[in-house]
C-alpha positions in Angstrom: -25.8 -26.9 8.4 -24.9 -25.0 11.6 -23.2 -21.6 11.4 -19.4 -21.8 12.0 -18.3 -20.1 15.2 -15.4 -17.6 14.8 -12.0 -18.5 16.0 -11.6 -15.3 18.0 -13.3 -12.0 18.8 -14.1 -9.9 15.7 -15.8 -6.5 15.4 -17.2 -4.7 12.4 -19.1 -1.6 11.3 -22.0 -1.7 8.8 -21.0 0.5 5.8 -23.9 -0.1 3.4 -27.2 -1.8 2.9 -30.7 -1.4 4.3 -31.6 -1.9 7.9 -32.0 -5.7 8.5 -32.8 -7.4 11.8 -31.3 -4.8 14.0 -28.4 -3.6 12.0 -28.2 -0.3 10.0 -25.4 1.8 8.4 -23.0 3.0 11.0 -23.8 0.4 13.6 -21.0 -1.4 15.6 -21.3 -5.1 16.0 -19.4 -8.2 17.2 -19.4 -11.4 15.2 -20.9 -14.3 17.0 -21.1 -16.7 14.0 -20.9 -16.8 10.2 -23.4 -18.6 8.1 -22.5 -20.6 5.0 -24.2 -17.9 2.9 -21.7 -15.2 3.9 -23.9 -13.6 6.6 -22.6 -12.4 10.0 -24.7 -13.2 13.1 -23.6 -10.8 15.8 -24.3 -8.5 18.8 -25.3 -4.9 18.3 -23.7 -2.1 20.3 -25.2 1.4 20.6 -23.0 4.4 21.3 -22.6 7.9 22.7 -24.0 7.2 26.3 -22.7 5.8 29.5 -24.7 2.6 29.0 -23.2 1.9 25.6 -21.0 -0.9 26.9 -23.8 -3.5 26.9 -25.0 -5.1 23.6 -28.7 -4.4 23.1 -29.7 -7.3 20.9 -28.5 -9.5 18.1 -28.9 -9.2 14.3 -27.8 -10.5 10.9 -26.0 -8.6 8.2 -24.2 -9.5 5.0 -20.5 -9.8 5.3 -19.9 -7.6 2.2 -21.9 -4.8 3.8 -19.5 -4.6 6.7 -15.9 -3.4 7.4 -13.7 -5.2 9.9 -12.5 -3.4 13.0 -10.1 -4.1 15.8 -11.4 -4.0 19.3 -9.7 -0.6 19.9 -11.2 0.8 16.7 -14.6 -0.4 17.7 -14.3 1.2 21.1 -13.2 4.5 19.5 -16.1 4.6 17.0 -18.6 3.5 19.7 -18.1 6.8 21.6 -19.0 8.7 18.3 -22.7 9.1 18.8 -23.5 10.0 15.1 -23.5 7.1 12.7 -22.8 9.5 9.8 -19.7 10.9 11.6 -18.4 7.3 12.2 -18.6 6.6 8.5 -17.1 9.9 7.6 -14.1 9.1 9.8 -13.8 5.7 8.3 -13.5 7.3 4.9 -10.3 8.9 6.0 -8.2 5.8 6.7 -4.9 7.6 7.3 -6.4 9.9 9.9 -8.4 7.0 11.5 -5.3 4.8 11.7 -3.3 7.6 13.3 -6.1 8.3 15.9 -6.0 4.6 16.7 -2.3 4.8 17.5 -2.5 7.9 19.7 -0.9 7.7 23.2 -0.3 10.1 26.1 1.5 13.3 25.2 0.8 13.1 21.5 -0.2 16.4 19.8 -3.5 16.7 17.9 -5.8 19.4 16.4 -9.3 19.1 17.7 -12.7 20.7 16.9 -13.8 22.8 19.9 -16.8 25.1 20.0 -16.6 27.0 16.7 -12.9 26.6 16.0 -9.9 24.3 15.8 -7.4 24.2 18.6 -4.1 22.3 19.1 -4.1 20.0 22.2 -2.1 17.3 24.0 -3.5 13.9 24.7 -3.5 13.5 28.5 -5.3 10.2 28.8 -7.3 7.6 26.9 -10.5 7.1 29.0 -12.7 4.1 29.1 -16.3 5.1 29.3 -19.1 2.9 30.7 -19.5 0.1 33.1 -18.4 -3.5 32.3 -20.9 -5.7 34.0 -20.6 -8.9 31.9 -18.2 -10.4 29.4 -20.1 -9.2 26.4 -19.8 -5.5 27.4 -17.6 -3.2 25.3 -16.4 -0.1 26.9 -16.1 3.1 24.8 -12.8 4.9 24.5 -12.6 8.7 24.6 -9.7 11.3 24.8 -8.9 13.6 27.7 -7.1 16.6 26.1 -5.2 19.6 27.3 -5.1 22.6 25.1 -1.9 24.2 23.8 -1.6 28.0 23.5 -0.5 29.9 20.4 3.2 29.5 21.3 3.0 25.7 21.0 3.4 25.3 24.7 1.0 24.1 27.4 -1.2 26.9 28.5 -0.1 28.4 31.9 -3.7 29.3 32.7 -5.6 27.0 34.9 -8.1 25.3 32.7 -11.5 24.1 33.8 -12.1 20.4 33.4 -12.6 19.7 29.7 -15.3 17.4 28.3 -14.1 14.1 26.8 -13.4 14.2 23.1 -14.4 11.5 20.6 -12.3 10.3 17.7 -14.5 12.3 15.4 -13.5 15.5 17.1 -9.9 15.1 16.1 -9.2 16.5 12.7 -5.4 16.1 12.5 -2.6 14.2 14.2 0.3 16.6 14.2 3.9 15.4 13.5 6.7 16.9 15.5 8.2 18.4 12.4 5.1 20.6 12.0 5.7 22.3 15.4 9.4 23.2 15.5 9.2 25.0 18.8 7.6 22.1 20.6 10.7 20.3 21.7 12.8 23.3 22.9 10.1 25.7 23.9 11.5 28.0 26.7 8.0 28.9 27.7 6.8 25.4 28.5 9.9 24.1 30.1 8.7 20.6 29.3 10.1 17.7 27.2 7.6 16.0 24.9 8.1 13.0 22.7 8.3 13.4 18.9 5.0 12.7 17.2 5.3 11.3 13.7 2.1 9.4 13.3 1.3 9.9 9.6 3.9 10.1 6.9 1.5 12.0 4.6 1.6 14.9 7.1 5.3 15.2 7.0 6.7 18.7 6.7 8.7 19.9 3.7 10.6 22.7 5.5 9.8 25.9 7.4 9.0 27.8 4.2 6.3 25.3 3.4 5.0 25.4 7.0 4.5 29.1 6.7 2.9 28.6 3.3 0.4 26.1 4.7 -0.8 28.7 7.2 -1.0 31.3 4.5 -3.0 29.0 2.2 -5.4 28.1 5.0 -6.1 31.8 5.5 -6.7 32.2 1.7 -9.1 29.3 1.5 -10.9 30.2 4.8 -12.2 33.6 3.5 -12.8 35.0 0.1 -11.2 38.2 -1.0 -13.2 41.3 -0.2 -12.2 42.9 -3.4 -11.8 40.0 -5.9 -9.9 41.0 -9.0 -11.5 39.9 -12.2 -9.8 37.2 -14.2 -8.1 38.5 -17.3 -7.6 35.0 -18.7 -10.3 32.3 -18.6 -9.4 29.2 -16.6 -10.7 25.7 -17.3 -10.2 22.3 -15.8 -6.7 21.2 -16.8 -5.2 24.7 -16.8 -1.9 25.2 -15.1 -2.3 27.9 -12.4 -0.5 29.7 -9.6 -1.7 31.0 -6.3 0.1 33.7 -4.3 -0.1 33.3 -0.5 -0.6 36.2 2.0 3.2 36.5 2.5 4.0 36.5 -1.2 5.0 32.9 -1.7 3.7 31.4 -4.9 2.6 27.8 -5.4 1.9 26.1 -8.7 -0.5 23.3 -9.8 -3.1 21.9 -12.1 -6.8 23.0 -11.8 -8.9 19.9 -11.5 -12.3 21.3 -10.4 -14.4 24.5 -10.6 -17.6 25.0 -8.7 -19.4 26.4 -5.7 -18.8 24.3 -2.5 -21.6 24.1 0.1 -21.7 27.2 2.3 -19.6 29.3 -0.1 -20.5 32.0 -2.6 -18.8 32.4 -5.9 -16.8 29.9 -7.8 -13.9 28.0 -6.1 -11.1 26.1 -7.7 -9.7 22.7 -6.7 -6.0 22.5 -7.5 -3.4 19.7 -7.3 -0.2 21.3 -6.2 3.2 20.4 -7.6 4.4 19.3 -4.1 3.0 18.5 -0.7 2.0 21.3 1.7 0.7 20.7 5.2 -3.0 21.5 5.6 -3.9 20.5 2.1 -6.0 17.5 1.3 -6.1 14.6 -1.2 -8.9 16.2 -3.2 -11.6 16.5 -0.5 -13.1 19.7 0.8 -15.7 19.9 3.6 -15.9 16.1 3.7 -16.8 15.8 0.1 -14.5 14.6 -2.7 -14.1 16.7 -5.8 -11.1 15.1 -7.3 -8.3 12.7 -6.3 -4.6 13.4 -5.8 -1.8 12.5 -3.5 -2.2 13.6 0.2 -1.4 17.2 1.1 -1.5 18.4 -2.5 -5.2 19.3 -2.9 -5.8 23.0 -2.4 -9.2 24.7 -2.5 -9.3 28.5 -2.9 -11.7 31.1 -4.5 -11.0 31.1 -8.2 -10.3 34.8 -8.1 -7.0 33.9 -6.3 -5.8 31.8 -9.3 -4.0 33.0 -12.3 -2.3 31.2 -15.3 1.1 29.7 -14.4 3.5 32.5 -15.2 6.3 30.0 -15.8 4.7 29.1 -19.1 3.4 32.5 -20.1 4.1 33.7 -23.6 5.5 37.1 -24.6 2.3 38.0 -26.4 -0.9 38.4 -24.6 -2.9 35.2 -24.2 -6.4 35.4 -25.5 -7.4 31.8 -25.5 -7.1 28.9 -23.0 -4.1 26.8 -23.9 -4.7 23.3 -25.0 -3.8 21.7 -21.7 -5.1 18.3 -22.7 -3.0 17.9 -25.9 -0.5 15.1 -25.3 3.1 16.1 -25.8 4.6 14.8 -29.0 6.2 11.4 -28.7 10.0 11.6 -29.0 11.1 10.2 -32.4 11.9 6.6 -32.3 12.8 4.0 -35.0 13.1 0.3 -34.1 16.4 -1.0 -35.4 15.2 -4.6 -35.2 17.9 -5.6 -32.8 17.1 -6.5 -29.3 18.1 -3.9 -26.7 19.9 -5.1 -23.6 18.6 -4.2 -20.2 19.7 -0.7 -19.2 23.0 -0.9 -17.2 23.0 0.5 -13.6 25.2 3.4 -14.5 22.7 4.7 -17.1 19.4 3.7 -15.5 18.7 7.0 -13.7 19.3 9.1 -16.7 17.2 6.9 -19.0 14.2 6.3 -16.7 13.7 8.8 -13.9 11.2 11.6 -14.5 7.7 12.3 -15.7 6.5 10.9 -19.0 8.9 8.0 -18.3 8.2 4.3 -18.3 5.0 2.9 -19.9 2.1 5.3 -20.4 -1.2 3.9 -18.9 -4.5 4.1 -20.6 -8.0 2.6 -19.8 -7.3 0.4 -16.8 -3.9 -0.8 -18.1 -1.9 -0.4 -14.9 -1.9 -4.1 -14.2 -0.1 -4.6 -17.6 2.1 -1.6 -17.4 3.5 -2.4 -14.0 4.0 -6.0 -14.9 5.9 -5.3 -18.1 8.1 -2.7 -16.5 8.9 -5.1 -13.6 9.7 -8.0 -15.9 11.7 -6.4 -18.7 13.3 -3.1 -17.7 16.2 -4.6 -15.9 15.9 -8.4 -15.6 18.7 -10.3 -17.4 17.1 -13.6 -16.5 13.8 -13.0 -18.4 15.8 -11.8 -21.4 17.7 -15.1 -21.6 14.5 -17.1 -21.2 12.5 -15.2 -23.8 15.3 -15.4 -26.4 15.2 -19.2 -26.2 11.5 -19.6 -26.1 9.8 -16.9 -28.2 9.0 -17.0 -31.9 10.1 -13.6 -32.9 8.3 -13.6 -36.2 4.8 -13.7 -34.7 3.0 -10.3 -34.7 2.2 -10.4 -31.0 5.8 -11.2 -30.1 7.0 -8.4 -32.4 4.7 -6.0 -30.6 6.1 -7.0 -27.2 9.7 -6.8 -28.4 9.1 -3.3 -29.7 7.7 -2.2 -26.4 10.7 -3.7 -24.5 13.2 -2.2 -27.0 11.7 1.3 -26.8 11.5 1.2 -23.0 15.1 0.3 -22.7 16.5 2.7 -25.4 14.3 5.7 -24.8 12.8 5.2 -21.3 9.3 5.8 -22.5 6.5 3.8 -24.3 3.4 5.7 -25.4 -0.1 4.3 -24.6 -0.8 3.5 -28.2 1.8 0.8 -28.3 0.4 -0.8 -25.2 -3.2 -0.7 -26.4 -2.1 -2.3 -29.7 -0.5 -5.1 -27.7 -3.6 -5.5 -25.5 -5.7 -6.0 -28.7 -3.4 -8.6 -29.9 -3.8 -10.6 -26.7 -7.2 -11.7 -28.3 -9.4 -11.1 -25.4 -11.8 -8.1 -25.2 -11.6 -8.0 -21.4 -7.8 -7.5 -21.6 -8.5 -4.5 -23.8 -11.1 -2.7 -21.7 -11.1 -4.1 -18.1 -8.8 -4.2 -15.1 -7.2 -7.6 -14.8 -5.0 -9.3 -12.2 -1.2 -9.5 -13.0 -1.2 -13.2 -12.6 -3.8 -13.6 -15.3 -1.8 -11.3 -17.6 1.4 -13.2 -16.9 -0.1 -16.5 -17.8 -1.4 -15.1 -21.2 1.9 -13.3 -21.8 4.1 -16.3 -21.4 1.7 -18.7 -23.1 0.6 -16.7 -26.0 3.2 -14.0 -26.6 6.3 -15.9 -25.6 5.1 -19.5 -26.3 6.8 -20.6 -23.1 6.3 -23.7 -20.9 5.4 -23.1 -17.3 8.2 -21.5 -15.3 7.6 -23.6 -12.2 7.5 -27.4 -11.9 5.8 -28.4 -8.7 5.4 -31.8 -7.1 2.5 -32.6 -4.8 2.2 -35.0 -1.9 0.8 -37.7 -4.2 3.8 -37.5 -6.6 1.9 -35.7 -9.3 3.7 -33.0 -11.2 2.1 -29.7 -12.3 3.3 -26.6 -14.0 2.6 -22.9 -13.1 3.8 -19.5 -14.1 3.2 -17.9 -10.7 3.2 -19.3 -7.1 0.1 -18.4 -4.9 0.7 -18.4 -1.2 -2.0 -20.4 0.7 -2.0 -20.6 4.5 -4.0 -19.8 7.6 -3.1 -16.5 9.3 -2.7 -18.3 12.7 0.2 -20.2 11.3 2.5 -17.2 11.3 3.1 -14.0 13.3 1.4 -10.7 12.3 4.4 -9.5 10.3 5.8 -12.4 8.3 8.7 -12.3 5.7 8.3 -13.7 2.2 10.6 -16.5 3.1 8.3 -17.6 6.0 5.3 -17.4 3.8 6.9 -19.6 1.2 8.1 -22.2 3.7 4.8 -22.3 5.5 2.7 -22.5 2.3 4.7 -25.2 0.7 4.7 -27.4 3.7 1.0 -26.8 4.5 0.0 -27.7 0.8 2.6 -30.5 0.6 4.3 -28.9 -2.4 7.9 -29.1 -3.5 9.8 -27.6 -6.5 11.3 -30.2 -8.8 14.1 -27.8 -9.7 15.1 -24.3 -8.9 13.2 -22.0 -11.4 15.0 -19.2 -13.3 12.2 -16.8 -12.4 9.8 -17.1 -9.5 6.8 -14.8 -9.0 5.2 -15.2 -5.6 1.6 -13.9 -5.1 0.8 -12.7 -1.6 -2.2 -13.9 0.4 -4.8 -11.2 -0.1 -8.3 -11.1 -1.6 -9.1 -8.3 -4.0 -7.8 -4.8 -3.5 -9.2 -4.3 0.0 -8.8 -7.3 2.2 -5.3 -8.6 2.9 -4.3 -11.3 5.4 -1.4 -9.3 6.9 -1.2 -5.6 7.5 2.3 -5.6 6.0 4.9 -8.1 4.8 8.7 -7.9 5.0 10.4 -8.5 1.7 13.1 -11.2 1.6 15.8 -9.8 -0.6 17.2 -13.4 -0.9 14.8 -16.4 -1.1 16.3 -19.7 -0.1 14.7 -22.6 -1.9 17.1 -25.4 -0.7 14.5 -26.9 1.8 11.7 -26.6 -0.8 13.3 -28.7 -3.5 12.0 -32.2 -4.0 15.2 -34.1 -4.1 18.1 -32.0 -2.7 20.6 -32.7 0.0 19.4 -30.9 3.2 21.1 -30.4 6.5 19.6 -31.5 9.8 18.1 -28.5 11.6 19.9 -29.5 14.8 23.2 -31.1 14.1 23.9 -30.3 10.4 24.1 -33.9 9.2 22.1 -35.2 6.2 18.4 -34.7 6.9 16.0 -37.6 6.4 12.8 -36.3 7.8 10.8 -33.0 7.9 7.9 -32.0 10.2 5.1 -29.6 9.4 3.9 -29.4 13.0 7.4 -28.2 14.1 7.1 -25.2 11.7 5.4 -23.0 14.2 7.2 -24.3 17.3 8.4 -21.2 19.2 11.1 -23.2 20.9 12.6 -24.1 17.5 12.8 -20.8 15.6 9.2 -20.5 14.4 8.4 -20.0 10.8 11.4 -21.9 9.4 11.3 -25.4 8.0 12.6 -28.1 10.4 14.3 -31.2 9.0 16.2 -33.8 11.0 18.5 -36.7 10.7 17.2 -40.0 12.1 18.8 -39.4 15.5 17.6 -35.8 16.0 14.2 -36.7 14.6 13.8 -39.2 17.4 15.1 -36.9 20.1 13.1 -33.8 19.1 9.9 -35.8 19.0 10.4 -37.4 22.4 9.4 -34.0 23.9 5.9 -34.3 25.4 4.7 -31.3 23.3 5.8 -33.0 20.0 4.9 -36.6 20.5 1.7 -36.1 18.5 3.7 -34.8 15.4 3.8 -36.8 12.2 7.2 -36.3 10.5 7.5 -37.3 6.9 10.4 -39.0 5.1 12.4 -36.9 2.6 13.2 -38.0 -1.0 17.0 -38.1 -1.1 19.0 -38.1 -4.4 20.6 -41.4 -5.5 24.1 -40.2 -4.9 24.6 -38.1 -1.8 27.8 -36.1 -1.8 30.1 -36.7 1.1 31.2 -33.1 1.5 29.0 -30.9 3.6 27.5 -28.4 4.0 25.4 -28.6 0.8 25.2 -25.6 -1.5 22.2 -23.4 -0.8 19.8 -22.8 -3.7 18.9 -19.1 -3.5 17.1 -16.5 -5.6 17.3 -12.7 -5.6 14.5 -10.2 -5.4 14.4 -7.9 -8.5 10.8 -6.4 -8.5 7.7 -6.0 -6.4 4.2 -5.4 -7.7 1.9 -3.4 -5.3 -1.8 -2.6 -5.4 -3.8 0.1 -3.6 -7.4 1.0 -4.3 -7.4 -1.1 -7.6 -4.2 0.6 -8.9 -1.0 -1.3 -9.6 2.5 0.2 -9.3 5.9 -1.5 -9.1 9.3 -1.3 -7.5 12.2 -2.5 -9.6 15.9 -3.1 -8.7 18.0 -1.8 -11.5 21.5 -2.7 -10.4 23.7 -4.5 -7.9 23.9 -1.6 -5.4 21.6 -2.0 -2.4 20.1 1.4 -3.1 19.4 0.8 -6.8 15.6 0.9 -6.6 13.0 2.6 -8.9 9.3 3.3 -8.3 7.1 3.2 -11.4 3.5 4.5 -11.7 2.0 4.4 -15.2 -0.8 6.8 -14.1 1.0 9.0 -11.6 -0.7 12.1 -12.9 -3.3 13.2 -15.4 -3.8 16.1 -17.8 -7.3 16.9 -18.7 -10.6 15.0 -18.2 -11.4 11.3 -18.9 -12.6 12.1 -22.4 -9.9 14.3 -23.8 -7.0 14.0 -21.3 -4.0 11.6 -21.0 -2.1 9.9 -18.2 1.4 11.0 -17.2 3.6 8.1 -16.2 6.4 8.7 -13.7 9.5 6.9 -12.5 11.2 7.9 -9.2 14.5 6.8 -7.7 13.8 5.5 -4.2 17.1 4.8 -2.4 15.1 4.9 0.9 13.7 1.5 -0.1 17.3 0.1 -0.3 18.1 1.6 3.1 15.2 -0.3 4.6 15.9 -3.6 2.9 19.5 -3.4 4.0 18.5 -3.5 7.7 18.4 -6.8 9.6 15.2 -8.8 9.7 14.8 -7.9 13.4 15.0 -4.2 12.7 12.6 -4.5 9.8 10.1 -6.4 12.0 10.1 -3.6 14.6 9.5 -0.9 12.0 6.1 0.9 12.1 5.0 1.5 8.5 3.1 4.6 9.4 6.3 6.2 10.5 8.3 5.1 7.4 8.9 7.1 4.2 5.9 7.0 1.8 7.4 4.5 -0.7 8.7 2.2 2.0 5.2 2.2 3.5 3.7 1.3 0.1 6.2 -1.5 -0.4 5.4 -3.0 3.0 1.6 -2.5 3.1 0.6 -2.8 -0.5 2.7 -5.7 -1.8 0.8 -8.0 -4.2 3.6 -10.0 -6.0 7.3 -10.5 -5.3 9.5 -11.3 -8.3 12.7 -13.3 -7.9 15.4 -14.4 -10.3 18.1 -17.1 -10.1 21.1 -15.9 -8.1 23.4 -17.4 -10.7 22.0 -15.1 -13.5 
């Protein structure tokens, strides 16, 4: 069998594996063909010299040993001469993404000689000579330094060397340099730079604090004061900056970093501070936390959190890993109704709220919270279908009742439920939500499939979730859920026999790393009218009864691409008389026996009530808890942790996120123009990490 040629130009970097036929770790390549065995045949590009534009020779590498790159990303990495520095930059995806989006006049911090200096991007320079079509020019940055007053230096500067992407250590948002816009010294107007949301400022006080903390972590105290209280991993500590501002956090690591003397502490702060990390120091990871919360300082700078100090002197390390006692709860035996909108924030929002995660249970926690915290539809379905006397059903009911009445379910209850599912892998391993949903509805709720689908050959099949299948080329780069549904159903020749009460739509992605689209726009209302097997449908052109639909017209950019096109007999003939559509093959629609005479036909819609998201194998969820457009919650069953893996416990957290409602209230055109990297953190996660969208009947 001959290798399949790629549809379009694709680049990659080798991230693992031994050297094989020309390729080694850190090499940049371009795919020429892909073998049936999952190997990539491609051209190899060297880097760091003026002759780097031409490929040296070909090679073969396993696809799983590579990471895909855009052309621009490949050009940026090609100018980085060190393979290890390329891979190091790739391990910081937020920074690498921001560097890839840099344009003229953006502000950065760059490594220069033995220090770090702020600079302005003057030009993106192409390096090399393009002599044939296979050449790939490198991309470097021409920078102009900024002086200490955040203005362009008035001194005449000598020509600067070109900087590579690996020389840039930070892309600075405008909020981090308040004098930049109105500086009297510079007399220049610069565009606002807001490249990475994780670098957003939290006020002038915190900006001063970040500078102070940088000074603390850069040099050890000349006269370190001895610790009067021993500190261990899990201790709650405080650090006082050089200006007297105190920050608080949890100590996650103690040790001696390379190049340092004496013990240092790795702390996760209570809130974000510019200049902090996500648990890395000096390019090496010591623990994991949210961005801009990881602080590394000499341990002599740390002291026990005074907010929790006792009146008597402390002689022993407090038991930081002992879980707080569960609030008393007694199940009355009566089913609790979903929490009303007026009470949801007081019941749910906060730490130790929601369902407590334990041993890879986030897929289960996020799914249960999405399905049962606020959905009335699932309540009605479950009451009709479940046998409430079965032990596994009783366990599920207790979880749901406790969640709704108290806002918190301990990990012990969830683990007991996992054991009752009857499969060892559900108890100890990470699973996909769709696998859990199938077992949940079949075994715990004894329910028939929620979906009844009819294929092209008139065969009917049942399902609990709907998987999107399509080719990426069928849709634009930023599709909506509605467009994905329409395209997938027509491409696979599927129709719904009836509108389901609950529809869970799984997005087109493969595992936790590779996804078909960079981000997907949620459709708050899903219209299934044109996806029902025998429903009255309107002609796309004239509004009369439709008798035909056409898959090839789906992507026609002259006919509103991405939406289903159905026509009456007259319009079907006229539309397909166009030379570009004469090769289309419209199919006849199945019409009901008695067609109503009054038009337009009622639309069959469903409302979005939850979204499951995944990032680096971790599932979280967004849930709509009321009718208000801003009534959205964000749930993470393992948002924080106290103690180590053996003796610690996870801290679940629920946050109100009205900013998600603000975004979803915008028009589809405004949403499609939005740049996720500029959006608030939770909006970005909703757009970029979506795994499954959950809809309920609009009539419920």
